[in-house]
Steps between C-alpha positions, in 0.01 A plus 500: 500500500442875548882567502531303167229712345668824622831384352333433170350843494834656592665312212225617262552861610876475449454366152250765409731769639796356318296484177385866540852607579635336179215657297586845640865456413418401147262797474767739625746358255255543213443857608871573508546354149210715364644812665838419346345474156295813553806699607697376196226595256437835680863598493600360159196622302572710193189698570456743778278375784340698785263410784244742619220574754215728436451794741133577572343804656256495792210428260686208344591674180850430347714810519852366457713184516808408684793310333590220732786339300665510163747276315846596360364547149256762629802699629678450166202608278394798711837595637352512848656315795296251702564676827359824346161339417432229750201576729457841334193626316486518122447877503817539703710268293396628156456862616148537366172631644306181432624147516559370144216285362337487845159438349623198306712354783233547770244318280744202455560502883131496560379252234827291489466488125829527303557788266765583235551828315750726320537858603716811474603651832590870443695563821762243381446557132478121466258242345420197713334162452343412837330187634333514831326242728383477860620231742268632778225756517641851537837395350637478153820402318631674180738334244621756254738561213638812334382490147602852404752390237256287317223770521727766364611274214131424427417874494797571271381224264144647498642848424729356236211315334287809519773707330544231243124501425497876462796492261343203316171677442647844415755368248459630146624162373273194466580280807358155587572282799496121440581179678734243358204313333430804290191600689441881496453615859487868445556766233497879501291750309759539226438137400136598433612802300759318287325163437132619528412227745322571826683379811229252585540343158867415578533451874473134610565375143809338350671708239553195277126420498427859416731462193666831567833382361544392134638147457837618368564715813368251761838319541667832586239570771522151644877507502476818698286310765770229518767761559296668767441166680880481546473852659683654210388798286422431132627734233226735384348399161309673225202291417142531360183453710137490405254769605137422581398564134779243395710779342872469574725750666875501565601516866825497695457217750667547844458216751621495862446300813283657769463369855162582657364334817778245482405396146718527198304663220575642150 
């Protein structure tokens, strides 16, 4: 009887061992699949990716960080080879006295709260969009893109619009900016001088509702709108317009298409 019980126990043990062994094999297989997916994403990402560890001093204060690994896009964006950065400190790699954005990164590594920001890095004369998170305390990952081209374009657009505004305001000619519904968005000081309206009496209002254009000249103005909607320039026309006191003056009407902040305006 005792031998039978021992045999049953041995069989149970074998079954449990076999089950555990199968579970371990399945777990190992799952880990391999995850690692394969991770490697693919890491190596094929269009963003630069870098892994880091914070370096602390004797008192536990962050003083630097070590780059533990980078992906191919990191090398491409920064023109730095992986073997030249792996397991080296940030100050050494980027040739700076203080590790870039150490305060931000050390906070992420401590709190494990994600952070995203845009920045200009003078040593590389480059704008970056950076996202960072911490997989373990004292460590952080950065995912970044070079956004210099878009930033420079944005700055040029701002400068262009500023130059336009200056020319607009200083022009000796009466100039108004409208949308395609005829709403007056802006006008310069010469409009006030010529038509005796204050800017605030015109801006935000539709020129048709203001009855600035006599009925006989309205088709000419509206035809100009239609021409501009086709991105063509209408022929300048001599027409009459009403001043605030309802007296009429002859003007030479020039209309053109203006693109501001990705909007087509007149």
